[in-house]
N, C-alpha and C positions, 0 to 999 in steps of 0.2 A: 285550281285556285291560284290567283295571282295576288301577291303582296308587295306593297311599296312602303319602304321605311321613310316616313316624312320628317321625323325628328327624334333625337336621342338624349336630350338633356332633361335634367330635373328642373324644378321651379326656378325661374329667373334666367334660364338658358346659360350658354357660355359664349361670350362673357356676360356676366350679370351687370346690370347698369350701374350699381353702386359698389362694385367689388373690384379690387386691384390685386387679388391673390395671384399666385404664379400662373394658374390655369387661365384666368381671365385676361391677365396682361399678355400672355402668349397668344391668346385668341385675337386680341386687338391688333397684334403685330402681324399675325398670319391668318387671313380670312379662311384658309382651309381648315383651321382648327375650331371655327365657330360651330356651335350646335344649337339647333332650335329645340323647342319643348317636345318631349317624347310623344310620338303619335305614329300611326301607320294607317294604310288604307288596304282594304281587302275586296277582291272581286271574285264572285263565283261564276255567274253567267253574265247578265246584263247589269250594268251599274256598279258603282263602287260605294262601299261604306267606309267612312272615316272613323277610326277608333280613337275617341277622345278629341274634343274640339278645343285645342290649345289657343293661347293668345296669338300664336303665329299661324293660325289655320289658313287664312287666305293667302299668305305668302307661301305656305307649304303647297297649297293647291296650284298656285301659279308656277311653282318650281317643278311640278310633276306633270308632264305632258298628258298622261292618261286621264288626269282629273280636270283638264281645262275644258271650258264650254265648247259646244259644237259650233262650227263656223257659221257666222252670220245670225246667230240666235242667242236667246237668253236661256237656253236649255243646257243643263249641266249633267255630266255623267255621275255626279255625286248623288247617290240615292238617299243618304241619310247619315246619321251619326250614332255610334254605339258608345256607351259610357261604362268605364270600369268603376267609377266612384264619383263623388260630388265635389272633389277638390277644385279650387279655383284654377289651378294649372291645367285642368282637364275639361273645364266647362266655360271659361270666359270667352272662348271663341264662338259660342252659340249665337250671341248677339251680332257677331260679325257676319253671320250667314243670313241675316234678316232679309236680304234682297230676294231670297228664294220665294217663289209663290207659295210653296209649302215646305215645311221642315220636319222631317221625321227623326225622332230620337228614340233609341232603345236603351232602357236602363231598368234597374230594380225599382220596386215601389218606394223603397227607402230613399234612394238617390233622387227619384222624381219628387218625393215629398220635400226633401231638403232644398232642391232648386226652386220649387214653387213657393214654399213658405219662407225660406231664408233669403233667397235672391229675388223672389217675386218674378221668376223668369217667364211664367205663363202670361202674367199681366203685362210685363214690359214688352214682350214680343208680339202680343195679340194685335196691336195696331199695324204691324209690319208684315206678318206672315202667318200662315195657318200652321200652328205647331201641333203635331200629333205624336202620341207616345205609344210605344210598345213595351210592355212589362216583361222582364226577363226572369221572373221568380218561379215560374211553373215548368221546369224542365227545359227541353230543347224547343227553341222558337225558330220558325222559318221566316226569314226576311225576304223582301222582294229582291230578285236577282239571283236566287238559287243558293243563298247562304243559310246554314242552320247554326244557331248560336245557343250555347249553354253557359249560364253563369255559375261559376264555382265559388261559393262564399269563401273569403279569405280572412277578413277581420272586421271588427266593429269600430275601426278607427274613424272618428268623425272629423270633418274639417273644423277649423277653429270657429268659423262663423255659425256652425250648427251645433255647438256644444250644448245648448239648452233647448234646442228645437224638439217639439213633440211631433214626431213623425212615425209612421207605422214600420214595423220590422227592424231588423238589425243587419241587413245586408248592405253595409256601408261601402265595403270594398270587395270586389269580386275579380277573379281571373276569368277570362273569356275563352271558351273552347269554340272555335269557329271551324265548321266543316263544309266541304263541298266536293262532290265527285269522289267520295271515299278518302279524301285527304284532309288533314286537320292542322290547325294552328292554335297554339295556346299563347295568349298574351296576358301578362301579369306584371304591369309596371310599378305596382305598389304592394310590397309584401311586408306587413308588420308581423305576420305569423306564417307558419307553414303547417296548415291542417293536413291530416292524413289523406284526405281526398286529393290533395295537390300532387302527391307522389304518382298516383295513377294517371292523373290528367297530363302530367309532364311525360311520363313513360309512354303514353299512348299517342302523343302528338308527333307529327312528322317534323314540326319545327316549334320550338318554345322560345319566346322572347320575354325575358324576366327582368325584374327589378335589380338594377346594378347601381343604385344611388351612391352607396359608399363602398370603398374597397375593404375597409376593416372597421371594426366596431368603435375604435377610439378616434377615428378620423375627424369627426366634428369637433371633439375637444382638442385634439392635437393641432388642428388648423385654426382654432380660435373662433369658429363660427357658432359654437354652441357649448353650453356646459353639460349637455347630455350626450350619451353615446348614440350611435346609429340606431341600435335597437330601441332605445328610449325615445328616439325621434320617429319611430314607426317604420323603420326600414331595416330588414335583415341585411347584414353585410355580406359581401361576396366571399372574402377570405377570412381565415382564422377560425377559432372555436365558434360553433354556432353559425358559421358562414354557409351560404348556399352552394358554393362551387363544389365542395366535396360531396355534397348530397346529390346534386344533379349529375355529377360525373359518374356516380355509382349506378345511375339509372340507364339501362341499355336502350339504345334506339334513337332518341330525338336529337336533332340538330339544335343546339342551345346557343342563344345570343343574349348578351346583356344590353340593357337600355336604361334610360332615365338617369344618366350620369350627372352627379353633382359637379359644380365647377372645381371643387377640391379633390375630386377623384383622379388619381394618377392615370386611370384609363382614358381620361379625356385627351391625353397625349398619345397620339397613334404610335409613337415610337417608344413608349414606355416599356420597361422590362415586364411590367405586370401583364401585358398582352402575351408575351412568350410564356409566362406562368400559366395563363389560362389555356393557351394553345396546347401546352403539354398535357392538359387534362381533357383535351378534345372540345374545349369551349371557346367562344369568341365574343366579340363586341359588335353590336349592330352599327352599320355605317349608313349615314343619311343618303337618301336617293338610291339605295340599293333595291334592286328588283329580285324578288324571290318567286320562283315558280314551283308550286306544289302539286 
């Protein structure tokens, strides 16, 4: 299985258009510190599946040679999109893919219901492309190209636009266990909670790419972006009490990388001391345009 890291930032990217915090200012001065919205692409056999269609999706595809269209044609190696949730950060890219003759999307019934009822995605895209859905609710699902995907329910955190929507189920946020050829990847860019099933999913993965939105729980309040803590905003912090770093470091086996970094997260600085703190625990931070072979 081949994995390409397409983006590693939380909502708004780094820099965020309306923010001049230290992280955003540094990224404006140094293009190497810029980060696109968190996403990756996975290939088992033929074709690539993009995990989460971010607002940057077409730029991410253009920046990744493996995902560019075949010479002289309008045929793309991108087979479809897999969604972890219905958040705008992870779905606004779907309309940007409307030039495709057909667009395949794999998601839970809850996420599909939110996008159809809340964003009217089916109706909006119908005049442009043939949108087809694969539901991820019933165990392991085989996708075209030799990938098997299993959704691990993580939380019932709804996007703000879906607060009052009447949609089936409660699988609003899932981690994705993607397997091919006996190797597996776990992708969980949004962790509002850590259910017991996630321990086994991380332990059994050859590589786990996890939510690293905030370094510690007080970061949003300390930096002035919110009156709420990281946990109250729906993201378990990396460091400190209740943080995920200590938990995953105790699990034997997987190669663990953090992604979905907020612009206030000190990990957005590749030279920050926090990187060494993670490295001491055997953990790391996902780097954009990284190729991972599993």
